N, C-alpha and C positions, 0 to 999 in steps of 0.2 A: 601351785595347786596341790592339794593333799595327794599323797601317793597311795594311801590306803584305798584299795579297790572298792571296799564296802562303802566308804564315805563317798567315793567318786560317783558310784552308780546311784547312790541315794541323793544325788544332786547337791553336793556341797558346792553349789555354784553361786557366783555373784550374779545378781540380775543385771542385764545390760545397762540399766540406768545408773545403778550403783557403780557399775564398772566405769561408766563414762565419768562420773564425778570423781571416782578414785584416781582415774588417769589424769584428770585435770589437777587434782590436789598434789599428786606425786608423779610429775611427768616421767615418762619412760626415758631414762637417760637424757633428760632435758627436752624430750619431744612432747608436744601436746597438740590436740586436734585444732586449736584456734590459732596456730602459729601464723597463718597468713591472713587472719581476719582483717587486719589493718593494712598490711603491705600489699596484699593482692586479694581483695575480698571476693572476686569472681573465680579464684583459682579452682576450687572444687567443682564449680558449675562447668567451667571450660573443659576440665578433664572428663567429667561425666558425659558431657554432650558428644565429645569426639569418640570416646570409648563406645557409647551407644550407637553411633553411626557405623563404627567398624564392626561391631558385633551383629548389627542388623544386616550388614553386607555379607558377613561370614561368621556363623555361630562359633566355629572352631576358634576364632580369634580370642574369645573369652578365656579359654584354657591356655592359649599361648601367652597371654598377658599375665595370668597368674603364675605360670611357669617362669617367665622372665624375672619376676620379683624373687621367686624362690632361688633361681640360679644366680641372681645377684647377691642375695643375702648370705648364701652359704660360702661365698668367696670374699674374704676381707670385710665381711659385714655388708649392710645395705647401703652401698655407696655409689651405685650406678657404674661400677667398674666394668660390668658385663656389656655396657653399651659402647665402650670405646673401640674404635676401629684401629687397625694397624697404623703406626706412624713411625717417625724416626725414633721416638722415645717409648713407644708402646707395642708390646706383643699382645694382640687382642685375645680375649677369652673366647671370642666367637669361634676360634679354630680348635678349641679343646674337644676331646672325645664326646663329652655329654652334649656339647652345643653345636658341633659341626653338622651341617645339613639338617638341623633339627630345631634349633631355637629360632623363633620368629616373632613378628610383632614390632620390629624396629621402626618400620615406616609409620606405624600408628604413634609411637613415642615421638618421632620427629615432628609429626603433625601437631601433637599436643604441645610440644616444646615451642614450636613456631607461634602458635596461638597465644601461649603464655608470655612469650617474649614481646609480642605485639601489645598485650594488655598491661604487663608490668615487667619491663626489661630487667634482667639480671636478678630476679627475685626468687623464683620457684626452682628448686633443684630437680635434676633428673631422677635422683634417688626417691624423692617424694612423689614424682610423677608415677614411678613404678609401683609404689605402695598404694597410691590412690587408684591407679588403673586396675590393680589386682582386686581391690575391694569392689569397684564398680562392675568389673567383669563378673565377679561372683554373684552379686545381687541381681544383675541384669538377666542372668539365666536361671533365676529361681532360688539362689542361695541366700545366706544371711547377709545382713548389712551391719557394719560396725563403724565406730568412730576411729579414724586412722590418726594416730599420733604423728605429728609432722615437725619439721625443723631439721631434717637430715641435710648434709651437704655432700657434694660430689667428690669422688676420689681424684687424686693426681696420678694414679697408676692403675695397672691391671695385674692379674696373676694367672697366667695360663697353667702354671703348676697347681695352684690352688683349685682351679677349675677342674683339672684332671683328677685331683686327689680327694677333694672335700665334698663334692656333690654325690649323694647316694646314687648307686647304679642299679638298674633293674635286676641284675644277677648277683648283687651283693648278698651275703648271708644276713640274717636278722641281727646277730650281734654286731656285725660291721655297720649296718644301717643305724642301729641304736647308738653306737660309738660316735658315728659322724654327727648325729643330732646332739649328743651330750657335749661334744667339743664346742658346739655353738651355744651351749647353755640351755638346750631344749631337752625335755624328758620324754618318757615312753608315751604319755598321753599325746604330746605333740606329734610324735612319730605316727601314731595311728590316726589321729584327727587330720593331720595334713596330708596323709596318704589318700584321704577321702577326696582330695582335689581331683583324683582320677575318676570321679563321677562324670567329668566332662573331658573332652579332648581325645586325641588319637595317639597311637603308638606305632612305630615302624616295625616291620617284620623282624628286622635285625635285633630288636630289643627283647624278643621272646622266643626266637627260633629254637634255642637250645631246649626249651621246655617241650617242644613238639617232637624232637628227634633224638636228643642226647643229653637229658638232664643231668645224669650222674656219671657220664662217661662210658656207659654200657650200651649206647645206641638205642636206649629206650626212652619213650615219652615220660614226662613227669607223672608219677602215679597219683599226685594230688589234683591233676587236671581232669575235669569231666571228659569222658571218652568222646561223646558226640560233639562237644564244643571243640575238642582238639581236632577231630576229623574235619570240622568246618574250617578251622583256622589253617589247616594244612593245605586246603584248596587254594588259598591266596598267599601262603607263605611257604614256598617250596624249600627243599634242603639247601639249594643254592640259587642265587638270583632273587630278584624281587625284594632286595634289602629295604627299599623305601616304600613298599606297599603299606598302606595305612589301615589300621583297624581301630574301632572305638574301644577305649579303655573300659567303658561301661556299655556292653552291647544292648542292655535292656532299655535305657533312656539316655542315649549318648549326648544329647544336646541340653539336658536338664540337670541342674545342680540339685541332687537329692541323695538319698541314702542307699540307692540300688547297688552302688559299688560294694557295700558291705554284704548285702543280700547275695550278690553274685559270688563273693568269696565263700560264703557259707555253702553255696551250691557247687563249689569246685570250678567256678567260672570267672575267677580273677584272672586277668590277662597276663600280668607280669609275675615272675617268680617273687619279686619284692612285695606284691600284693598278697599272694597266697600264703607266704611264710608268716604273715601276721596272725593267721589262724592256726597254722600247723606247728610252729616252732616255739611258742611261748604261751603259757597259761594267762599271763598278764595281758598280752596284746590280744589274745583270743577273746578274753572277757570283754575288752573294749569293742572289738569287731561285732560281737553279739549284741552289746548294748546299743551301738549305733545303728545296727540293722533293725533293732526293735523300736528305736525311738529317734525319729528324724530331728526333733527339737533339741535333744541332747547333743546329737552330732553337730547341728548348726551352732549351738552355744560354744562347744569345744573348738570347732573349726575357727570361729571368729576370734576366740581368745588366743588360739595357737598362731593365727596369722598376725595378731598384735605382738605376741612373743617373738615370732620370727622377724617381724619388721623392726624389732629392737636390737637385733644383733649388731654390736659394735658400730653404731652410727657415728659419722663425723658431725660435730656440732660446733656452734660458736664461730671461731675463726679458723677451724680446721678445713682443709680441702678448699673447694671453691664452688661457686654456682656456675656451671657450664652454660655458655650461650648456645652451644650446639652439643647435644648429648653424645655425639660420636667422637668429639675431640676436645682436648684441653684448650683452655682459652688462649694459652700462649703457643699453641701448635698451629701454625698457619700452613 
């Protein structure tokens, strides 16, 4: 995508149809949307139906499944390493700082995997399940729909170090966040567009407490945070205790995928420090925040494209890795 902001905001965008045909003609690292059309024709339908049931039961699950894909792709690529439990050969990424007591949706993935194994044994990877579930979750709660390039295979290992170091954190500075994205081959547009995933879902008090009480080490609240919003947050997020108290990342329309996340940031009501710095620390990211706040269609197009870009981080293909029968463990781990 062109980096020139002028061109960007003047919609130097490929239409979704052209995009789909371009993806088919030049598969993303060997991935393409029709990968299972012959080997497991009902695969997409099965994933979509189980995700729909899970989201109907609990709207928050949509955000959890999008986040699962993100936390997978940023560690060793999109290879379902995040799903592996501890075993004799694996130290699970589930115990890392970004994931512990926080990452969820594993049971939904188990359910999808079981249904796919019944329909077409040993065919659909756990990594592809995560990519499809993230897309279905997004569109089910009002967000864009995109063709998901498929054909990823599952990792034979996990990396708790990678999980601790590579996933952007809520209190990272903007340059650190941009660097963590660049390391994965993602650019500044991807940073701002993918941050818009925070239009759904919840965050724990522990992820933004420092903004309420001690943002710069002087015992003061973050000056970029709206005063009345901060007061409201302090009621449920005390100086100590209540670490796991949950708050909507988008207080305006917490269950709907829309562009209120960006409108909130413009009003000083972005919840996380990593949200607000998009406006306050860089002219380039601020221009994108304003563009997405003004035009929901532009945001949707960029979010869809950035999800495809993210889903293309170092996939295992061909004979690499394996197709796990159970997403929580390697096939030879009994």
